[in-house]
C-alpha positions in Angstrom: 38.9 116.0 158.5 36.0 115.8 156.0 38.4 116.4 153.1 40.4 113.2 153.6 40.0 110.5 151.0 40.8 106.9 151.7 42.4 105.2 148.6 43.0 101.6 148.0 46.3 100.1 146.9 45.4 100.0 143.2 44.7 103.7 143.1 48.0 104.3 144.8 49.9 102.2 142.2 48.2 104.0 139.3 49.1 107.4 140.9 52.8 106.4 141.3 52.9 104.9 137.8 51.5 108.0 136.2 53.8 110.3 138.2 57.0 108.4 137.3 56.1 107.9 133.6 56.3 111.6 133.2 60.0 111.5 134.2 62.2 111.1 131.1 65.0 109.4 133.0 64.7 106.1 134.8 67.3 103.8 136.3 66.6 100.3 135.0 64.9 98.1 137.6 67.2 95.1 138.1 65.6 94.0 141.4 64.2 90.8 139.8 67.4 89.8 137.9 69.8 87.2 139.2 73.4 88.0 140.0 75.8 86.5 137.4 79.4 86.8 136.6 80.0 89.9 134.4 83.2 91.0 132.7 84.0 93.8 130.2 87.1 95.0 128.4 87.3 98.5 126.8 90.0 100.4 125.1 90.9 103.8 123.9 93.8 105.7 122.4 95.6 109.0 122.8 97.9 110.4 120.2 100.7 112.4 121.9 103.1 113.2 119.0 106.8 112.2 118.7 108.2 114.7 121.3 105.9 113.7 124.1 106.1 110.0 123.1 109.9 110.1 123.5 109.7 112.0 126.8 107.3 109.3 128.2 109.5 106.5 126.8 112.6 108.0 128.5 110.7 108.9 131.7 111.5 112.6 131.4 107.9 114.0 131.5 107.8 117.2 133.7 104.9 116.1 135.8 105.9 112.5 136.2 105.2 109.2 134.5 101.8 109.4 132.8 101.5 105.7 132.3 101.9 104.8 136.0 99.5 107.4 137.1 97.0 106.7 134.3 96.8 103.0 135.3 95.9 104.1 138.9 93.4 106.6 137.5 91.7 103.9 135.5 91.0 102.0 138.7 89.6 105.1 140.4 87.5 105.8 137.3 86.0 102.3 137.5 85.2 102.7 141.2 83.5 106.1 140.7 81.4 105.3 137.6 78.0 105.3 139.3 78.8 108.7 140.9 79.5 110.3 137.5 77.0 108.6 135.2 73.6 109.3 136.6 71.7 106.2 135.7 74.5 103.7 136.3 73.9 101.2 139.2 76.6 101.2 141.9 78.2 97.8 141.5 80.4 95.6 143.8 83.5 95.5 141.6 85.4 92.2 142.2 88.4 93.0 140.0 89.8 95.7 137.7 93.1 96.4 136.0 94.4 98.6 133.3 97.2 98.2 130.9 98.7 100.9 128.7 100.6 100.0 125.5 103.0 102.4 123.8 102.7 102.3 120.0 105.9 103.6 118.3 104.3 103.5 114.8 101.8 106.3 115.5 103.2 107.9 118.8 100.1 106.8 120.7 99.3 105.2 124.0 96.5 102.6 124.0 94.6 102.0 127.2 92.9 98.7 128.0 90.7 98.3 131.1 89.0 95.1 132.3 86.4 95.0 135.0 84.6 92.0 136.5 81.9 91.6 139.1 79.1 89.2 140.2 76.2 91.5 139.7 72.7 92.0 138.3 73.8 94.3 135.5 76.9 94.5 133.3 80.2 96.3 133.9 80.6 97.9 130.5 80.2 101.5 131.7 82.8 100.9 134.4 85.4 99.6 131.8 84.7 102.5 129.5 85.0 105.0 132.4 88.3 103.4 133.4 89.6 103.9 129.9 88.4 107.5 129.9 89.9 108.3 133.3 93.3 107.0 132.2 93.2 108.9 128.8 92.3 112.1 130.5 95.1 111.6 133.1 97.6 111.1 130.3 96.3 114.3 128.7 96.7 116.2 131.9 100.3 115.1 132.4 101.2 115.8 128.7 99.5 119.1 128.0 102.3 121.0 129.8 104.6 119.9 126.9 102.1 120.3 124.1 98.3 120.5 124.4 97.8 119.3 120.8 96.7 115.8 121.8 94.0 113.6 120.4 91.8 111.1 122.3 89.8 108.8 120.2 88.5 105.3 119.5 87.1 104.7 123.0 85.0 101.5 122.7 83.8 98.3 124.3 85.8 95.3 123.0 84.2 92.4 124.9 81.5 91.9 127.4 80.4 88.6 129.0 77.7 87.5 131.4 74.0 88.0 131.8 71.4 86.9 129.2 73.5 87.8 126.2 76.5 85.7 127.1 79.7 86.6 125.3 79.7 89.7 123.0 82.7 90.7 120.9 83.0 94.1 119.1 82.0 93.4 115.5 84.7 95.8 114.3 87.3 93.2 115.5 89.6 92.8 118.4 93.3 93.7 118.7 95.5 90.8 117.5 96.6 89.8 121.0 92.9 89.1 121.9 92.2 86.9 118.9 94.0 84.0 120.4 92.0 84.3 123.6 88.5 84.8 122.1 
């Protein structure tokens, strides 16, 4: 027992600090932040081509309705965000919903996902994950007809809450949002 060294609290803190500074990944410490209302809206698009677009429109897709299943997948994606994104905090989601709009002009489906929570950190990642889950589900149900599909333009449109208040994407919002924000 002669090799034991008694250390004080300051030495312990220095040791822990030195150890964890060497780690290149750290979940942000939100323990001192206050819970506030947070909301985020994200969007993304998948181009499916005319043949698939027409099959979706007439509800004749071989694996079922991609829109209905994608809207459910968006909700599941929101709920599973912290399990898939390593540094995301698990959040108590109060509300989420997804809406998919069919665009005849370019044979695309545009996904919108909104998430809200009273939390210490924002819900942007949850909204973006909801969009991605929906887009990938659409891809999965459409690839049987033609795998030449394009997913793009996944982005955060709006976030509100916390210190920064309301943030709107500087590239602009879809027309239907301009009257609201």
